[in-house]
C-alpha positions in Angstrom: 7.4 -19.7 -19.6 10.0 -19.1 -22.0 13.1 -17.2 -22.3 16.1 -16.2 -19.9 15.4 -14.3 -17.5 18.2 -11.4 -17.4 19.0 -8.5 -14.9 19.1 -5.3 -15.2 21.7 -3.2 -13.2 18.9 0.2 -12.3 20.5 3.5 -11.1 19.6 2.9 -7.5 21.5 -0.6 -7.6 24.7 1.0 -6.3 22.6 1.6 -3.0 22.4 -1.4 -1.1 19.0 -1.2 -0.6 18.2 -4.4 0.8 20.6 -4.0 3.9 18.7 -0.7 4.5 15.3 -2.6 4.6 16.9 -5.0 7.0 18.1 -2.6 9.2 14.3 -1.0 9.0 12.9 -4.7 9.7 15.1 -5.8 12.5 14.6 -2.1 14.4 10.7 -2.9 13.8 10.8 -6.3 14.9 12.5 -4.9 18.2 9.9 -1.7 18.3 6.8 -4.3 18.3 8.6 -6.3 20.7 8.7 -3.3 23.4 4.9 -2.9 22.7 3.3 -6.5 22.7 3.0 -5.8 26.1 0.9 -3.4 28.2 2.7 -1.1 30.3 5.0 0.6 27.4 5.1 3.9 27.4 3.1 4.5 24.4 0.3 2.7 26.1 -0.5 0.4 22.8 -0.2 -2.9 22.2 0.8 -4.7 18.9 0.0 -8.6 18.0 1.7 -10.0 14.3 -0.5 -12.1 12.2 -0.3 -13.5 8.6 -3.0 -12.7 6.4 -3.3 -14.5 2.7 -4.0 -12.8 -0.3 -4.9 -15.1 -3.6 -2.9 -17.9 -1.0 0.3 -15.8 -0.7 1.7 -14.7 3.2 1.5 -11.3 4.1 2.8 -10.2 7.1 0.6 -7.7 9.3 0.3 -6.1 12.7 -2.9 -5.0 14.4 -2.2 -2.2 17.1 -4.7 -1.6 20.1 -4.6 1.0 22.8 -3.5 -1.0 25.8 -6.8 -0.6 27.9 -8.9 -2.7 25.4 -11.0 -4.9 26.5 -12.2 -8.2 24.6 -15.7 -7.1 24.3 -14.9 -3.6 23.1 -16.0 -2.8 19.6 -14.0 0.0 17.9 -13.4 1.6 14.5 -10.5 -0.3 12.3 -8.3 2.4 9.8 -6.8 -0.1 7.6 -3.2 1.2 6.1 -2.1 0.7 2.9 1.3 2.5 1.8 3.0 4.0 -1.3 5.4 2.6 -3.9 7.9 0.5 -2.4 6.9 1.5 1.1 7.1 -1.1 4.1 4.7 -1.9 7.0 7.7 -1.3 9.2 7.5 2.0 8.8 4.1 2.6 9.4 4.4 0.4 12.2 6.6 2.9 13.6 4.7 6.5 12.4 1.4 6.2 11.9 0.0 2.8 13.0 0.7 3.6 17.1 -0.7 7.1 16.6 -4.3 6.1 15.6 -4.4 3.1 18.2 -3.4 6.0 20.4 -6.6 7.9 19.8 -9.2 5.0 19.8 -8.9 3.1 16.8 -7.8 -0.7 16.0 -5.1 0.2 13.7 -3.7 -2.6 10.8 -0.5 -2.3 8.7 0.9 -5.0 6.1 3.2 -5.6 3.7 2.0 -6.3 -0.1 2.9 -9.9 -1.2 6.7 -9.4 -2.3 7.8 -6.5 -0.3 8.6 -6.5 3.2 8.1 -9.0 5.6 5.5 -11.0 3.3 6.5 -13.4 0.4 7.2 -13.5 -2.4 5.3 -15.3 -5.7 7.0 -18.4 -6.8 7.5 -18.4 -10.5 8.8 -21.6 -12.4 11.7 -21.6 -14.1 11.4 -24.5 -16.0 10.0 -23.0 -18.8 8.4 -25.8 -20.9 9.9 -29.0 -19.5 7.3 -31.3 -18.1 6.8 -31.0 -14.4 7.7 -33.5 -12.1 4.8 -35.7 -10.9 2.9 -34.4 -7.8 3.4 -36.3 -4.7 0.3 -37.5 -2.7 -0.1 -34.3 -0.8 0.2 -32.5 -4.0 3.9 -30.8 -3.8 6.1 -31.5 -6.8 9.9 -30.2 -7.0 10.9 -27.6 -9.8 13.1 -24.9 -10.3 11.7 -22.2 -9.4 12.5 -17.8 -8.2 10.9 -15.8 -5.4 9.9 -12.7 -7.3 10.2 -10.2 -4.7 9.8 -6.3 -5.1 7.5 -6.1 -8.0 4.9 -3.0 -8.0 1.7 -4.5 -9.3 -1.5 -2.3 -9.1 -3.4 -5.4 -9.7 -1.8 -7.1 -7.0 -1.7 -5.1 -4.5 -5.2 -4.2 -5.1 -6.4 -8.0 -4.1 -3.8 -7.5 -1.2 -5.9 -4.7 0.4 -9.3 -6.6 -0.3 -7.4 -9.8 1.4 -6.7 -7.4 4.3 -9.9 -5.8 4.5 -11.9 -9.6 4.6 -9.2 -9.9 7.5 -10.2 -6.8 9.2 -13.8 -7.9 9.5 -13.0 -10.9 11.5 -10.7 -9.1 14.0 -12.1 -9.2 17.4 -12.3 -5.4 18.7 -13.5 -4.1 15.4 -16.8 -2.9 14.5 -17.5 -4.2 11.3 -19.4 -0.7 10.3 -17.3 1.7 11.1 -13.8 0.7 9.0 -11.7 3.5 7.8 -8.9 3.3 4.5 -5.8 5.4 5.1 -2.9 5.7 2.0 -0.3 7.7 1.4 1.3 7.5 -1.9 0.9 5.0 -4.7 -1.2 3.4 -2.0 -3.7 7.0 -1.9 -4.6 5.8 -5.2 -5.6 2.0 -4.0 -8.1 3.3 -1.4 -9.3 5.2 -3.7 -10.2 2.5 -5.5 -11.4 -0.1 -2.8 -13.5 2.6 -1.5 -15.0 2.7 -5.0 -16.3 -0.6 -5.5 -16.2 -1.7 -1.5 -18.7 -0.4 0.5 -17.5 -1.7 3.6 -15.6 1.0 3.7 -17.1 4.3 5.7 -14.2 6.8 5.4 -11.0 6.9 3.4 -7.9 9.9 3.9 -5.7 9.8 1.0 -2.4 11.7 1.7 0.0 12.7 -1.0 -2.2 10.0 -3.7 -0.6 9.3 -7.2 -3.8 8.5 -8.8 -4.0 9.2 -12.3 -0.8 6.5 -12.8 -1.5 6.8 -16.6 -0.3 10.7 -16.8 2.0 10.1 -13.9 4.1 7.3 -15.3 3.2 7.1 -19.3 6.4 9.2 -19.9 8.5 8.6 -16.4 10.1 5.4 -16.9 14.0 5.8 -18.3 13.3 2.9 -20.9 9.8 2.9 -21.8 8.9 6.6 -22.8 5.2 6.9 -23.9 2.3 5.2 -25.1 3.7 2.8 -28.1 7.2 1.7 -26.2 4.7 0.9 -23.4 2.3 -1.5 -25.5 5.3 -2.6 -26.8 6.6 -3.8 -23.6 3.2 -5.2 -22.7 3.7 -7.5 -25.8 7.3 -8.3 -25.0 5.9 -9.4 -21.4 3.3 -11.6 -22.8 5.9 -13.1 -25.1 8.2 -14.2 -21.5 11.2 -11.9 -23.1 10.6 -9.0 -20.7 9.2 -9.9 -17.2 8.1 -7.0 -14.6 10.9 -8.1 -12.2 13.7 -7.6 -14.5 13.1 -4.4 -15.4 15.3 -1.1 -14.0 14.1 0.4 -11.1 13.2 4.3 -11.7 15.1 6.8 -10.4 14.5 7.3 -6.8 12.1 4.3 -6.5 13.0 1.1 -4.8 11.2 -1.9 -6.7 10.3 -2.5 -10.2 7.1 -1.9 -11.5 4.4 -3.7 -14.1 4.4 -0.6 -16.4 1.6 -1.4 -19.0 -0.6 -2.6 -16.0 0.6 0.7 -14.0 -0.1 3.2 -17.3 -3.0 1.3 -18.8 -5.2 -0.3 -15.8 -4.7 1.1 -13.2 -6.2 4.5 -13.9 -9.6 2.7 -14.6 -9.4 1.9 -11.0 -9.1 5.0 -9.4 -9.8 8.0 -11.8 -12.3 6.8 -13.8 -13.8 4.8 -10.4 -14.2 7.9 -7.9 -18.1 8.6 -8.8 -18.6 5.3 -7.3 -16.9 6.3 -4.3 -20.0 7.0 -1.3 -18.2 7.6 1.8 -16.5 10.8 3.3 -13.1 11.4 1.9 -10.1 13.9 3.3 -7.9 14.4 0.1 -4.1 16.0 1.5 -1.7 17.4 -1.1 1.6 18.6 -0.8 2.3 21.9 -1.7 5.4 21.5 -3.8 4.5 18.4 -5.2 7.3 17.0 -7.7 6.1 13.6 -9.3 3.2 14.1 -10.4 0.4 17.5 -11.1 -1.8 17.6 -8.5 -4.2 18.7 -11.1 -4.2 15.8 -12.4 -4.5 14.2 -9.3 -5.6 15.5 -5.8 -7.5 18.3 -6.9 -9.1 16.6 -9.6 -10.1 14.3 -7.0 -12.0 16.6 -5.0 -13.4 18.5 -8.0 -15.3 15.1 -8.5 -16.5 14.6 -5.2 -17.4 17.5 -3.5 -20.9 17.9 -4.5 -21.4 14.2 -4.4 -20.2 13.3 -0.8 -18.5 15.4 2.3 -14.6 15.7 1.3 -12.2 18.5 2.2 -8.5 19.2 0.1 -5.9 19.9 2.7 -2.7 21.2 1.5 0.8 19.7 3.4 4.1 21.9 3.8 7.1 21.0 1.2 7.1 18.1 -1.3 6.1 15.0 -1.8 8.4 12.9 0.6 8.2 15.9 3.2 4.7 14.3 4.4 7.4 11.6 6.1 9.0 14.6 8.0 8.2 17.3 10.0 5.9 19.5 10.4 3.9 18.1 7.7 3.7 14.5 9.0 2.2 15.7 12.1 -0.1 18.0 10.2 -1.0 15.2 7.7 -1.3 12.6 11.1 -3.7 15.2 13.2 -6.1 16.0 9.9 -6.6 12.4 9.4 -7.5 11.4 13.0 -9.6 14.2 13.4 -11.6 13.0 9.7 -11.7 9.4 11.2 -12.9 10.4 14.4 -16.0 12.6 13.0 -17.0 9.8 10.5 -16.1 6.4 12.0 -16.0 8.0 15.4 -13.7 7.3 18.5 -12.8 9.8 21.7 -11.1 13.0 21.4 -7.6 12.9 20.1 -4.6 13.6 22.9 -2.3 14.5 19.9 
């Protein structure tokens, strides 16, 4: 690698997001500790695990009902969060509810996010690396890259999490569901299109057509020409994805050329390969992108091929995580999974 890495101050840098994240993760750790053994009020238990994706450790949580026995085989839901979303949030808000409804639920942090490890990048440039020791280890100057939105990395992380799910005791590997929200909504569609181990999908407020959604959104790189130039600069080493300014209102820096030029081929272009029942939940007042280019388009593409429904949630994009949209979306998701991968009737 060459060139000096220079950080750009983003519009959200005046907010101490790292402190907020640490507080959220600390609260989640306490919550997981309280629900780690039977007898808690929620009647669920969790187990913190490590999942490895391309050699990078990701932190995950397995949630089960407290009465699940070693020989029981249950359907499993893998939860995939959106842009900058944390496993900590899913552990508070969604996974225990799915476990209460009779599923095994699995959450995880993508690489470079939350409790997961970052990606190590050498800063030694063109210098000759030190000779490895007897264990193959070298000492070098390096950077731990964190909070990068790289759709290819995240799709690989979902693949790895799915592989991990297949080895969990209590999971019926013929009944696997994917739940994804926002950027993760597009991810679960892309995953279901190529991995037919997936038996049912819920895509909530999905950012799916990432080319249309992002080609003119970033304040510093608007339009195809500007983003193509950015791709050249990244290849030359004069700009790196983690040095790009954070988009307004979002956490993390995007690998923008991948988001704009590559990811839509994984989502919109592959929808015709989805073979499982798919529920689409869209925000009535979606403000971040056009529903017509995303949820509505996917529903139209699927409705003559597989069981699918389009349901609307009240409010805007982020209202999906607040009442009343939160409860509406959660119940719709549980009902969908109960029909297509099967559990007892929900008490929600």
